Residue, then its C-alpha position, 0 to 999 in steps of 0.5 A: m566111770l570117768g569120775l571114778l578114774f579121775f578121782v583115783f588119779v587125783l588120789a594117787v597123785f596126792l598120796g604119792f606126793e605126801l609119801i615121798a615128801k616125808v621120806p628122808s633124802q638118804l632113803h630115796t635111792p633104796l625107795m626108788s629101786g624098791s618101788n619098781a614092782i609097784s610101778g609094774i602093777t601101775i603100768v598094768g592098771a594104766l594100760v587097762a584104763a587106757g584101753q577102755p572102749h567106752g571111756g572116751d578120749f579123756v580116759t585114753v589120754l589119762g591112761t596114756i599119761a599114767v603109762a608114761a609116768a609109770m614107765i619113767n619111774v620103772v626105768g629110773g628106778y632100774l638106772v638108779t639101782d644099777r648106779m647104786l650097785a656099781m658103787f660097791k664094785h671094785k675098779d679092778g673087777g675083783a672081790k674083796 
């Protein structure tokens, strides 16, 4: 079980790095705001992994790190989306 969880963790890190590295810089903001739903699913999986009663301390630590990393991604995505949407608002509060 521990080997499988570690394999999935390493695979997720590698695939995430490869996918993000190939995205043009102009698309990073929309990509981050669109990935919030995926990170929500990641949080659920990480919580399940962190709460395994027979996993041991290493699995709990790995799950906790995964929860923290996914939460940083979700909060950052929402902050970037809010900032991106604020760029399209008029300063006087009215619409065109």
